[in-house]
LODO-803889 format. One line per field, with one value per residue (C-alpha): residue in three letters; x, y, z. Coordinates in steps of 0.05 Angstrom, whole numbers, plus 5000, padded with zeros to 4 digits. Example, Ala and Ser with C-alpha at 12.3 -4.5 7.8 and 13.67 -1.06 7.14 Angstrom:
2
aa <- c(ALA	SER)
px <- c(5246	5273)
py <- c(4910	4979)
pz <- c(5156	5143)
//
This chain:
884
aa <- c(MET	ALA	ALA	THR	ALA	PRO	PRO	PRO	ARG	GLU	ARG	ARG	PRO	SER	MET	SER	ALA	PRO	LEU	ALA	ASP	LEU	GLN	GLY	PRO	VAL	GLY	PRO	GLY	PHE	SER	ARG	PRO	LYS	HIS	LYS	ARG	THR	VAL	THR	GLY	PHE	GLY	PRO	SER	GLU	ILE	LYS	SER	VAL	GLU	ALA	SER	ILE	PRO	GLU	PRO	GLN	ARG	ALA	ALA	TRP	LYS	LYS	PHE	THR	PRO	LYS	GLY	PHE	THR	THR	PRO	GLU	GLU	PHE	GLU	LYS	GLU	CYS	VAL	ARG	HIS	ILE	GLU	THR	THR	LEU	ALA	ARG	SER	LEU	TYR	ASN	CYS	ASP	GLU	PHE	ALA	THR	TYR	ALA	GLY	THR	ALA	LEU	ALA	PHE	ARG	ASP	ARG	LEU	VAL	LEU	ASP	TRP	ASN	LYS	THR	GLN	GLN	ASN	GLN	THR	PHE	ALA	ASP	GLN	LYS	ARG	VAL	TYR	TYR	LEU	SER	LEU	GLU	PHE	LEU	MET	GLY	ARG	ALA	LEU	ASP	ASN	ALA	MET	LEU	ASN	VAL	GLY	MET	LYS	ASP	VAL	ALA	ALA	LYS	GLY	LEU	SER	GLU	LEU	GLY	PHE	ARG	MET	GLU	ASP	ILE	VAL	SER	GLN	GLU	HIS	ASP	ALA	ALA	LEU	GLY	ASN	GLY	GLY	LEU	GLY	ARG	LEU	ALA	ALA	CYS	PHE	LEU	ASP	SER	LEU	ALA	SER	LEU	ASN	TYR	PRO	ALA	TRP	GLY	TYR	GLY	LEU	ARG	TYR	ARG	TYR	GLY	ILE	PHE	LYS	GLN	GLU	ILE	VAL	ASP	GLY	TYR	GLN	VAL	GLU	VAL	PRO	ASP	TYR	TRP	LEU	ASP	PHE	ASN	PRO	TRP	GLU	PHE	ALA	ARG	HIS	ASP	ILE	THR	VAL	ASP	ILE	GLN	PHE	TYR	GLY	HIS	VAL	SER	LYS	TYR	GLN	ASP	ASP	ASN	GLY	THR	SER	ILE	SER	VAL	TRP	GLU	GLY	GLY	GLU	ILE	VAL	GLN	ALA	VAL	ALA	TYR	ASP	VAL	PRO	VAL	PRO	GLY	TYR	GLN	THR	GLU	ASN	THR	ASN	ASN	LEU	ARG	LEU	TRP	ALA	SER	LYS	ALA	ALA	SER	GLY	GLU	PHE	ASP	PHE	GLN	LYS	PHE	ASN	SER	GLY	GLU	TYR	GLU	SER	SER	VAL	ALA	ASP	GLN	GLN	ARG	ALA	GLU	THR	ILE	SER	ALA	VAL	LEU	TYR	PRO	ASN	ASP	ASN	LEU	GLU	ARG	GLY	LYS	GLU	LEU	ARG	LEU	LYS	GLN	GLN	TYR	PHE	TRP	CYS	ALA	ALA	SER	LEU	TYR	ASP	ILE	VAL	ARG	ARG	PHE	LYS	LYS	THR	LYS	ARG	SER	TRP	LYS	ASP	PHE	PRO	THR	GLN	VAL	ALA	ILE	GLN	LEU	ASN	ASP	THR	HIS	PRO	THR	LEU	ALA	ILE	PRO	GLU	LEU	GLN	ARG	ILE	LEU	VAL	ASP	GLN	GLU	GLY	LEU	ASP	TRP	GLU	GLU	ALA	TRP	SER	ILE	VAL	SER	LYS	THR	PHE	GLY	TYR	THR	ASN	HIS	THR	VAL	LEU	PRO	GLU	ALA	LEU	GLU	LYS	TRP	SER	VAL	PRO	LEU	PHE	GLN	HIS	LEU	LEU	PRO	ARG	HIS	LEU	GLN	ILE	ILE	TYR	ASP	ILE	ASN	LEU	ASN	PHE	LEU	HIS	TYR	VAL	GLU	ARG	THR	PHE	PRO	LYS	ASP	ARG	ASP	MET	LEU	SER	ARG	VAL	SER	ILE	ILE	GLU	GLU	SER	ASN	PRO	LYS	MET	ILE	ARG	MET	ALA	PHE	LEU	ALA	LEU	ILE	GLY	SER	HIS	LYS	VAL	ASN	GLY	VAL	ALA	GLU	LEU	HIS	SER	ASP	LEU	ILE	LYS	THR	THR	ILE	PHE	LYS	ASP	PHE	VAL	LYS	VAL	PHE	GLY	PRO	ASP	LYS	PHE	THR	ASN	VAL	THR	ASN	GLY	ILE	THR	PRO	ARG	ARG	TRP	LEU	HIS	GLN	ALA	ASN	PRO	ARG	LEU	SER	GLU	LEU	ILE	ALA	SER	LYS	LEU	GLY	GLY	HIS	GLU	PHE	LEU	LYS	ASP	LEU	THR	LEU	LEU	HIS	LYS	LEU	GLU	ASN	TYR	VAL	ASP	ASP	LYS	GLU	PHE	ARG	LYS	GLU	PHE	GLN	GLU	ILE	LYS	TYR	ALA	ASN	LYS	VAL	ARG	LEU	ALA	LYS	HIS	ILE	LYS	GLU	ALA	ASN	GLY	VAL	SER	VAL	ASN	PRO	SER	ALA	LEU	PHE	ASP	VAL	GLN	VAL	LYS	ARG	ILE	HIS	GLU	TYR	LYS	ARG	GLN	GLN	LEU	ASN	ILE	PHE	GLY	VAL	ILE	HIS	ARG	TYR	LEU	ALA	ILE	LYS	ALA	MET	SER	PRO	GLU	GLU	ARG	LYS	LYS	LEU	VAL	PRO	ARG	VAL	SER	ILE	PHE	GLY	GLY	LYS	ALA	ALA	PRO	GLY	TYR	TRP	MET	ALA	LYS	THR	VAL	ILE	HIS	LEU	ILE	ASN	GLN	VAL	GLY	LYS	VAL	VAL	ASN	ASN	ASP	LYS	ASP	VAL	GLY	ASP	ALA	LEU	LYS	VAL	ILE	PHE	LEU	GLU	ASP	TYR	ASN	VAL	SER	LYS	ALA	GLU	ILE	ILE	THR	PRO	ALA	SER	ASP	ILE	SER	GLU	HIS	ILE	SER	THR	ALA	GLY	THR	GLU	ALA	SER	GLY	THR	SER	ASN	MET	LYS	PHE	CYS	LEU	ASN	GLY	GLY	LEU	ILE	ILE	GLY	THR	CYS	ASP	GLY	ALA	ASN	ILE	GLU	ILE	THR	ARG	GLU	ILE	GLY	GLU	ASN	ASN	ILE	PHE	LEU	PHE	GLY	ASN	LEU	ALA	GLU	ASP	VAL	GLU	ASP	LEU	ARG	HIS	SER	HIS	LEU	TYR	GLY	THR	TYR	THR	LEU	ASP	SER	SER	LEU	GLN	ALA	VAL	PHE	ASP	ALA	ILE	SER	ASP	GLY	MET	PHE	GLY	ASP	ALA	SER	HIS	PHE	SER	ALA	LEU	VAL	ASN	GLY	ILE	VAL	GLU	HIS	GLY	ASP	TYR	TYR	LEU	VAL	SER	ASP	ASP	PHE	ALA	SER	TYR	CYS	LYS	THR	GLN	ASP	LEU	ILE	ASP	GLU	ALA	TYR	LYS	ASN	GLN	GLU	GLU	TRP	TRP	THR	LYS	CYS	ILE	THR	THR	VAL	ALA	ARG	MET	GLY	PHE	PHE	SER	SER	ASP	ARG	CYS	ILE	ASP	GLU	TYR	ALA	GLU	MET	ILE	TRP	ASN	VAL	GLU	PRO	LEU	PRO	PRO	LYS	GLN	GLU	GLN)
px <- c(7945	8009	8048	8116	8175	8212	8282	8339	8364	8431	8487	8521	8596	8581	8576	8512	8446	8438	8384	8363	8385	8439	8419	8462	8537	8584	8658	8710	8676	8613	8604	8558	8503	8508	8456	8474	8479	8453	8472	8399	8392	8341	8270	8258	8246	8308	8352	8332	8347	8415	8432	8413	8460	8523	8567	8584	8660	8648	8596	8644	8701	8656	8632	8703	8727	8664	8687	8666	8652	8702	8684	8746	8787	8845	8802	8775	8846	8867	8809	8820	8895	8885	8838	8883	8943	8910	8845	8871	8946	8966	9018	9032	9070	9016	8954	8914	8845	8809	8846	8829	8756	8758	8790	8740	8681	8704	8714	8643	8616	8646	8611	8544	8550	8551	8485	8458	8470	8438	8378	8365	8370	8325	8273	8276	8268	8210	8177	8128	8100	8151	8145	8174	8181	8187	8215	8249	8289	8327	8363	8406	8461	8527	8528	8589	8566	8497	8527	8573	8516	8466	8514	8535	8610	8624	8662	8703	8720	8736	8786	8817	8823	8854	8907	8921	8928	8861	8800	8731	8699	8754	8744	8667	8671	8709	8646	8606	8531	8496	8464	8401	8348	8329	8280	8232	8204	8273	8291	8224	8241	8309	8277	8227	8282	8317	8253	8235	8304	8303	8234	8254	8204	8224	8229	8268	8274	8277	8306	8352	8428	8439	8510	8502	8443	8403	8463	8514	8494	8544	8528	8563	8550	8488	8459	8449	8494	8485	8546	8549	8550	8593	8590	8609	8684	8689	8627	8642	8569	8544	8553	8549	8508	8531	8499	8430	8407	8339	8325	8278	8240	8221	8185	8165	8093	8039	8014	7951	7931	7886	7913	7883	7831	7807	7840	7866	7941	7980	8054	8099	8152	8211	8238	8300	8327	8364	8395	8383	8439	8428	8469	8453	8462	8456	8409	8425	8374	8388	8407	8386	8424	8369	8399	8352	8368	8362	8367	8385	8383	8436	8425	8471	8464	8440	8486	8549	8599	8603	8591	8657	8640	8626	8689	8731	8703	8723	8654	8682	8627	8568	8601	8587	8520	8477	8516	8512	8438	8425	8468	8430	8370	8402	8449	8411	8353	8296	8324	8298	8231	8218	8237	8201	8263	8269	8198	8213	8276	8239	8183	8237	8271	8207	8188	8260	8261	8189	8199	8266	8237	8174	8215	8256	8195	8158	8220	8227	8153	8156	8212	8162	8122	8057	7996	7985	7925	7974	8014	7980	7987	8063	8078	8061	8086	8083	8085	8120	8081	8062	8131	8126	8054	8077	8087	8012	8003	8070	8047	7982	8023	8067	8006	7964	8017	8071	8037	7972	7922	7856	7845	7797	7840	7903	7869	7844	7916	7944	7894	7904	7981	7993	7987	7994	8022	8001	8048	8016	7951	7988	7960	8028	8059	8007	8042	8010	8040	8016	7982	8026	8089	8062	8042	8113	8151	8106	8053	8030	8023	7979	7932	7930	7917	7859	7830	7838	7803	7747	7731	7733	7688	7638	7636	7626	7570	7534	7541	7524	7479	7453	7520	7550	7598	7632	7659	7703	7723	7748	7775	7849	7851	7843	7807	7854	7897	7938	7903	7939	7945	7932	7981	7951	7884	7917	7955	7890	7848	7903	7916	7876	7895	7911	7942	7959	8018	7986	7915	7900	7930	7891	7827	7844	7856	7787	7754	7794	7834	7802	7733	7696	7736	7712	7641	7663	7704	7678	7719	7751	7800	7831	7871	7924	7994	8026	8099	8155	8231	8282	8309	8372	8397	8361	8377	8428	8473	8460	8460	8500	8507	8432	8420	8468	8435	8367	8394	8424	8355	8315	8362	8388	8377	8311	8277	8313	8271	8208	8206	8144	8189	8211	8150	8188	8233	8177	8197	8262	8234	8249	8313	8368	8425	8386	8367	8438	8466	8410	8428	8503	8489	8448	8502	8557	8515	8507	8583	8594	8546	8577	8645	8615	8585	8652	8688	8634	8611	8667	8616	8624	8559	8547	8528	8489	8442	8375	8387	8327	8330	8293	8325	8286	8273	8263	8192	8141	8091	8143	8148	8222	8201	8157	8217	8265	8213	8207	8283	8282	8226	8270	8330	8291	8266	8337	8362	8309	8329	8376	8440	8409	8347	8390	8426	8360	8346	8351	8407	8386	8419	8372	8397	8371	8389	8359	8362	8316	8299	8342	8283	8246	8264	8222	8254	8323	8303	8286	8357	8387	8347	8368	8441	8436	8402	8457	8510	8480	8461	8524	8568	8526	8566	8504	8471	8531	8510	8437	8422	8460	8433	8465	8451	8487	8501	8489	8443	8442	8432	8501	8492	8423	8456	8497	8442	8383	8412	8433	8366	8328	8270	8256	8207	8153	8111	8078	8011	7958	7936	7997	8049	8028	8066	8137	8188	8241	8192	8196	8272	8279	8231	8265	8330	8301	8284	8217	8175	8143	8092	8025	7967	7991	8016	8042	8048	7976	7992	8057	8015	7967	8024	8069	8015	7997	8042	8104	8095	8087	8029	8006	7970	7905	7873	7867	7791	7799	7852	7806	7763	7826	7853	7786	7785	7855	7832	7761	7755	7792	7856	7903	7975	8000	8039	8099	8103	8097	8158	8196	8178	8197	8266	8275	8251	8296	8356	8376	8394	8421	8386	8311	8293	8323	8267	8209	8176	8178	8145	8096	8072	8045	8024	7995	7984	7939	7990	7972	8011	7981	8046	8012	7954	8000	8055	8029	8012	8082	8118	8077	8092	8167	8161	8129	8189	8237	8199	8196	8271	8287	8255	8307	8278	8211	8244	8282	8219	8185	8245	8250	8175	8175	8229	8191	8127	8156	8147	8090	8134	8178	8182	8177	8105	8092	8119	8078	8016	8032	8045	7978	7931	7960	8011	7985	8057	8090	8161	8211	8263	8333	8349	8395	8460	8459)
py <- c(2886	2881	2816	2822	2810	2745	2753	2755	2685	2669	2656	2591	2580	2516	2501	2462	2477	2441	2388	2413	2463	2435	2407	2376	2380	2402	2389	2335	2272	2308	2334	2386	2351	2371	2371	2315	2341	2293	2284	2285	2356	2391	2415	2490	2504	2464	2501	2568	2542	2515	2579	2623	2585	2594	2650	2709	2697	2626	2650	2704	2654	2607	2665	2689	2621	2600	2585	2632	2612	2632	2690	2700	2654	2660	2638	2580	2558	2561	2515	2468	2461	2452	2393	2362	2366	2348	2310	2270	2270	2289	2340	2385	2328	2275	2318	2292	2312	2266	2294	2364	2345	2318	2382	2425	2384	2385	2461	2470	2419	2458	2520	2483	2455	2524	2541	2472	2479	2547	2522	2463	2508	2560	2507	2479	2548	2566	2501	2504	2450	2409	2367	2297	2270	2194	2167	2100	2137	2204	2210	2269	2268	2301	2346	2391	2430	2438	2463	2513	2543	2545	2583	2627	2609	2571	2629	2638	2564	2563	2620	2586	2519	2552	2583	2513	2488	2452	2461	2463	2413	2362	2368	2363	2301	2263	2257	2193	2200	2183	2115	2127	2120	2092	2136	2194	2179	2190	2250	2283	2273	2305	2365	2371	2373	2428	2469	2457	2484	2542	2564	2560	2506	2467	2397	2332	2277	2204	2148	2088	2091	2038	2013	1993	2031	1992	1971	1997	1980	1953	1933	1868	1840	1883	1857	1893	1865	1888	1900	1929	2004	2016	2092	2101	2093	2168	2209	2275	2295	2250	2252	2186	2193	2129	2151	2157	2085	2052	1979	1951	1887	1832	1764	1742	1736	1779	1767	1798	1812	1860	1913	1932	1977	1920	1950	1900	1907	1876	1862	1844	1797	1755	1753	1789	1859	1898	1966	2027	2078	2149	2185	2258	2295	2371	2397	2471	2520	2568	2639	2626	2603	2552	2482	2424	2352	2286	2229	2161	2096	2041	1972	1933	1875	1895	1841	1875	1859	1784	1729	1723	1655	1625	1656	1628	1558	1561	1576	1635	1641	1635	1683	1741	1714	1761	1822	1801	1787	1854	1894	1862	1904	1970	1939	1946	1989	1944	1874	1827	1804	1748	1701	1693	1712	1775	1794	1785	1827	1882	1884	1883	1941	1982	1969	1981	2050	2069	2046	2082	2146	2145	2133	2195	2238	2217	2228	2299	2314	2288	2338	2395	2369	2378	2333	2279	2314	2368	2317	2331	2406	2398	2341	2330	2264	2255	2185	2185	2128	2064	2043	2080	2059	2017	2082	2085	2021	2035	2103	2070	2016	2069	2109	2049	1999	2045	2111	2080	2120	2088	2063	2118	2176	2145	2133	2205	2229	2181	2198	2273	2267	2231	2252	2202	2216	2164	2155	2102	2071	2008	1949	1914	1976	1982	1942	1881	1836	1767	1758	1697	1739	1795	1744	1717	1783	1835	1798	1859	1902	1849	1853	1929	1928	1878	1924	1986	1948	1923	1993	2020	1965	1977	2050	2032	1982	2035	2087	2041	1987	1962	1955	1891	1883	1949	1918	1869	1922	1972	1922	1929	1853	1822	1755	1717	1655	1673	1734	1799	1867	1924	1978	2033	2024	2026	2090	2122	2103	2126	2194	2259	2277	2236	2270	2251	2283	2310	2331	2270	2223	2254	2247	2175	2152	2178	2141	2076	2048	2093	2101	2071	2111	2176	2154	2135	2196	2247	2284	2333	2280	2276	2331	2344	2371	2369	2352	2401	2405	2450	2502	2508	2440	2430	2497	2536	2476	2432	2489	2547	2585	2585	2607	2665	2684	2685	2725	2777	2790	2787	2830	2777	2707	2720	2671	2614	2629	2649	2610	2647	2706	2666	2692	2756	2717	2719	2791	2764	2709	2751	2784	2764	2768	2728	2674	2669	2658	2610	2568	2570	2546	2487	2469	2472	2426	2377	2379	2362	2303	2279	2280	2238	2189	2181	2168	2121	2084	2095	2121	2189	2228	2293	2350	2382	2321	2321	2292	2248	2226	2177	2168	2139	2074	2017	1992	1966	2022	2076	2042	2044	1986	2033	2079	2025	1996	2066	2069	2003	2030	2092	2047	2005	2068	2096	2030	2033	2104	2125	2163	2228	2218	2204	2271	2307	2272	2305	2265	2237	2209	2165	2164	2116	2107	2075	2014	1953	1921	1859	1812	1847	1802	1838	1906	1874	1846	1917	1940	1881	1899	1973	1953	1902	1954	2004	1953	1942	2014	2048	2003	2009	2049	2063	2099	2139	2200	2195	2152	2132	2092	2100	2067	2103	2055	2069	2129	2173	2245	2268	2238	2270	2338	2327	2296	2342	2408	2373	2346	2372	2325	2280	2222	2216	2163	2121	2088	2140	2135	2098	2152	2189	2253	2247	2301	2290	2322	2386	2384	2377	2434	2480	2469	2488	2419	2399	2338	2281	2251	2219	2254	2226	2251	2322	2324	2349	2408	2423	2427	2475	2519	2520	2514	2457	2485	2474	2401	2338	2297	2230	2166	2144	2177	2148	2140	2094	2048	1996	1989	1979	1926	1891	1890	1860	1802	1790	1828	1828	1868	1876	1894	1958	1939	1983	1949	1881	1900	1916	1849	1814	1846	1823	1752	1749	1757	1827	1844	1777	1715	1727	1680	1730	1780	1732	1747	1822	1812	1758	1802	1849	1800	1742	1765	1825	1882	1909	1974	1987	1993	1969	2018	2079	2058	2091	2156	2155	2147	2202	2249	2233	2254	2320	2331	2321	2373	2422	2414	2434	2502	2524	2593	2565	2511	2561	2602	2539	2524	2594	2600	2532	2556	2621	2584	2533	2575	2532	2469	2489	2444	2509	2516	2443	2452	2516	2476	2418	2468	2502	2445	2385	2402	2469	2491	2560	2579	2596	2647	2641	2687	2744	2749	2803)
pz <- c(4682	4641	4648	4682	4635	4646	4677	4626	4609	4641	4591	4605	4591	4553	4478	4491	4524	4591	4596	4665	4718	4763	4830	4883	4889	4835	4840	4828	4806	4786	4715	4687	4646	4573	4518	4471	4400	4349	4277	4255	4281	4325	4320	4312	4386	4406	4357	4386	4456	4435	4397	4456	4501	4459	4489	4445	4441	4416	4367	4342	4334	4293	4250	4239	4212	4174	4103	4047	3976	3922	3876	3832	3786	3835	3895	3854	3834	3907	3927	3868	3879	3954	3941	3889	3936	4003	3989	3931	3950	3878	3858	3799	3765	3766	3761	3701	3675	3723	3784	3759	3752	3823	3850	3812	3835	3908	3905	3879	3928	3986	3960	3953	4024	4054	4019	4034	4109	4111	4071	4118	4178	4146	4130	4201	4232	4187	4207	4149	4104	4065	4002	4000	3929	3927	3862	3847	3794	3793	3727	3749	3695	3709	3770	3759	3698	3729	3795	3760	3719	3777	3822	3764	3768	3704	3672	3736	3737	3662	3671	3732	3696	3636	3680	3708	3636	3626	3582	3614	3565	3578	3653	3650	3607	3662	3704	3702	3697	3763	3747	3787	3733	3665	3626	3626	3696	3727	3685	3703	3777	3766	3730	3787	3840	3800	3797	3871	3890	3839	3862	3937	3957	4020	3991	3996	3945	3969	3926	3926	3920	3866	3863	3790	3763	3710	3667	3618	3548	3498	3427	3408	3338	3334	3400	3466	3519	3592	3634	3705	3708	3770	3775	3849	3844	3856	3873	3905	3904	3960	4035	4072	4136	4170	4234	4201	4197	4197	4213	4160	4175	4125	4132	4202	4227	4261	4332	4358	4429	4469	4515	4582	4548	4503	4441	4390	4380	4322	4330	4271	4298	4275	4205	4180	4192	4139	4154	4110	4110	4086	4032	4018	3953	3949	3895	3879	3854	3797	3818	3890	3952	3964	3960	3974	3992	3956	4006	3978	4017	4013	4044	4089	4137	4206	4237	4211	4156	4169	4219	4257	4287	4219	4191	4247	4236	4162	4132	4093	4040	4087	4136	4088	4061	4103	4079	4006	4011	4044	3995	3936	3954	3931	3879	3814	3789	3765	3775	3720	3749	3698	3755	3821	3860	3818	3836	3910	3905	3869	3922	3976	3943	3941	4014	4038	4006	4028	4099	4108	4077	4120	4183	4166	4150	4213	4256	4228	4241	4313	4328	4317	4378	4339	4346	4293	4263	4238	4198	4131	4142	4151	4103	4030	4000	3924	3896	3828	3795	3832	3856	3923	3937	3997	4033	4043	4084	4117	4145	4167	4203	4238	4261	4285	4309	4335	4352	4379	4337	4321	4250	4226	4252	4222	4154	4152	4162	4110	4056	4065	4061	3995	3923	3866	3797	3745	3687	3644	3620	3596	3636	3642	3672	3728	3782	3812	3866	3885	3953	3970	3958	4003	4056	4056	4053	4086	4128	4168	4106	4073	4133	4129	4053	4065	4118	4074	4018	4063	4089	4018	3990	4047	4027	3953	3971	4011	3956	3897	3928	3861	3825	3854	3795	3813	3877	3839	3789	3841	3893	3909	3910	3842	3848	3801	3813	3852	3880	3861	3895	3846	3868	3825	3859	3928	3908	3884	3945	3993	3960	3963	3890	3829	3769	3698	3662	3597	3580	3536	3588	3646	3606	3587	3659	3677	3620	3622	3681	3735	3704	3764	3814	3782	3800	3871	3889	3838	3785	3833	3859	3790	3758	3705	3709	3640	3646	3635	3632	3665	3616	3658	3637	3570	3540	3581	3596	3534	3483	3513	3447	3434	3506	3497	3430	3463	3522	3475	3445	3509	3550	3598	3624	3660	3612	3647	3709	3669	3604	3580	3562	3501	3464	3452	3404	3352	3340	3310	3265	3203	3231	3182	3232	3283	3232	3207	3277	3295	3234	3250	3321	3296	3245	3298	3343	3285	3272	3346	3342	3276	3311	3369	3319	3284	3350	3378	3315	3264	3214	3178	3171	3134	3181	3123	3121	3157	3226	3244	3318	3361	3429	3487	3523	3473	3478	3428	3446	3431	3362	3344	3299	3258	3250	3227	3179	3151	3143	3106	3061	3046	3032	2983	2948	2943	2914	2860	2839	2784	2804	2779	2822	2883	2875	2884	2950	3018	3051	3118	3181	3223	3294	3347	3421	3482	3527	3527	3594	3604	3602	3544	3485	3432	3448	3442	3374	3351	3372	3333	3270	3274	3279	3222	3177	3194	3177	3107	3092	3117	3074	3010	2959	2917	2975	3000	3041	3020	3081	3143	3202	3271	3338	3394	3451	3525	3516	3578	3600	3579	3510	3506	3518	3454	3413	3430	3404	3339	3315	3255	3265	3325	3328	3381	3347	3402	3388	3404	3476	3502	3518	3580	3562	3538	3556	3502	3453	3494	3497	3421	3408	3458	3420	3353	3326	3295	3312	3274	3321	3334	3370	3436	3503	3505	3429	3430	3476	3438	3374	3408	3431	3369	3315	3268	3213	3256	3272	3229	3256	3228	3247	3279	3339	3409	3404	3343	3372	3405	3341	3299	3347	3344	3268	3267	3309	3283	3217	3151	3143	3085	3098	3065	3002	3022	3090	3057	3013	3077	3108	3043	3045	3118	3103	3041	3088	3065	3138	3160	3185	3176	3233	3283	3264	3252	3320	3305	3237	3260	3317	3264	3209	3250	3323	3318	3312	3381	3371	3302	3263	3199	3207	3214	3165	3101	3138	3171	3104	3070	3128	3122	3048	3070	3117	3059	3018	3077	3090	3018	3031	3081	3093	3111	3154	3196	3207	3235	3280	3310	3319	3356	3405	3417	3435	3484	3546	3574	3579	3638	3699	3740	3716	3735	3805	3816	3794	3841	3898	3888	3868	3905	3959	3986	4001	3996	3973	4028	4003	4032	4090	4071	4110	4163)
//
């Protein structure tokens, strides 16, 4: 029998859906109950109910006045001028470049918000699985240029700005880089957000809103000096959500009791509450209306701005102490943790961000009214390195302590939800926290981690009854003094997939740090996703002329969405016109960088020289010291030449950039040596243009966009087996630069893609590293004579007071040379000679460069995200709804 159709729903003359049908009297003194709209939005079923209740006239009025994005230069000018006049309260007479940047940014922001709102609504309606990407760093770079290119309106804006009397490049340069990261980890996260949005995946990023970032680097007398990088004086790209706050608990104690059913209940009580406040940043996709969200958390005191009673009684400083202590949590990326207080602040920072993010994710899931067993089918959380590992015990705490699930059911949900990306095999970078610190700061989480560990060790003991030593090797708790919590082990045990970020790295983690876990869980838990970069920023935005040249040959810009199309460029390797324009673009990019060097450093460099670049975080394993020792070797060789011999040389500009962590003294010494060498070499009349040494201060994404397209050779020379992947190597290759590198990280896959003839490899292999280290400590080893000559020049005071560099030299000569600088030095110098010879044959050089660009299709972050989606997250794209 057919079911009878339900009666048509009565339209109500209210903007909101009623909570219940009216009962009882209605009249003066009685009001119609209204559905309370909330800033955090509705679940999918609630939205449909609310939407159905809005009368047609009101819906039509809203639709009539909904803003539309600009499409012409005139419409852009109208929006820009409106913002300058009304938002900024400026006029024609006091509108400078910064005000014009602000007006332009606000005009584009308005446009993005329209897409952003539609995207969030579309994702809520679809109610499908979402990805949540947790990263302590998001190195986004400038947002305006990226937004203009992604929405395809840069030309429109350029024409509009020109009519207002401004140049596009001057306006773009007014923006301050978002100081939300430090190195490759943060830039990878930014590339991934771009790809997630461009490929229409429903995804949110979660991070911290640092007021000062890591620091602004200044070079004073050759030394790195850290100064605050306050980048938030004007940030049009964020939306403060002051009504989305989460109370985060620290310290206190845990009470246990049994409920009426005899179940043991744990309650975390007392301590201190700090409030997390949400700030949202729109992340636009390329050539799609899909605009995802990056939610950043700022900290503030739960008790308010200050203690009024204390203030009134004259205790002015202590009246704001709570606020200052709370705000410190999100003040600085990576506070110096050489001190115990620094360690506590860093752990506080990590829990604060994980707890706020988990609260948000759980709140959103609960709106769907699904049962908890569906959580892993609706939510995929990716941990970008070990920093967000506390999310694992925090979700277990929420499920057991707050939602009342039993331990096993909760743990099953947790371990199916998380994926963990490992970024390093370096022992010092695998985070460990002391048990006493955890006990003090997060007492309930310590209990949960101990319980997770106990259950896991019981499983290991049952599976491997004869291997008692394995229990201590795989335990989350390291039995040291004091006991330590190994966060990488917790991340691995609490995740359903663990991935490395290059083939060599993924193999290494299975044979070194996680060897025992492969036996415990089997090889299927471990996978590889080789890193990639977004071609939108690192080709189209950073190198627009090359992007246009490629588009002219490939028949459009489709390659920016499918980078594998670049292979068609190989058809033009011998095309004279193409080669000529390719060379002209490279030269123009070198002229632009030379101009920047002149302005920033006061040193004139020859754009025709070979530009040799190493820009990245300063660290001993990345071996900037090997590079600068090689530069000194080259300098000594030039000094020993006759003027006639010098004329035959390939002139070279060695360019360095990168920050050293504030507490990392050896890395700071490397920076000092680079600057001292530059001071001597750049002022040596005998050398002239044959060699220049440049250190560019405060390296960031915007500077990378100038440096990357201008390189002839870039250095990726980490000790084999120490660099997980690297992504700057991909950026340089995509922009037509060649690489000198070790067989490490993604260099191996780049070699496989572009061919051994188009890359300059040197140095020992990863499998030989341990034997070499052993022979340094227990065998006999003779220092290479060329390196000895470099050390002699340093100790003779050629580059200033030798005592300043003694630790750097002694680390190699007397203390085992852990990073094998001496073992690879001769090979490195010979390979640099090969580069000089190759550069002299310009025709062959350009063939190598063009071939390299053509074969970089594999290294797109779009490919990475598709691999994560298929192998780890099990999530589908959600294309934007087309307007009716």
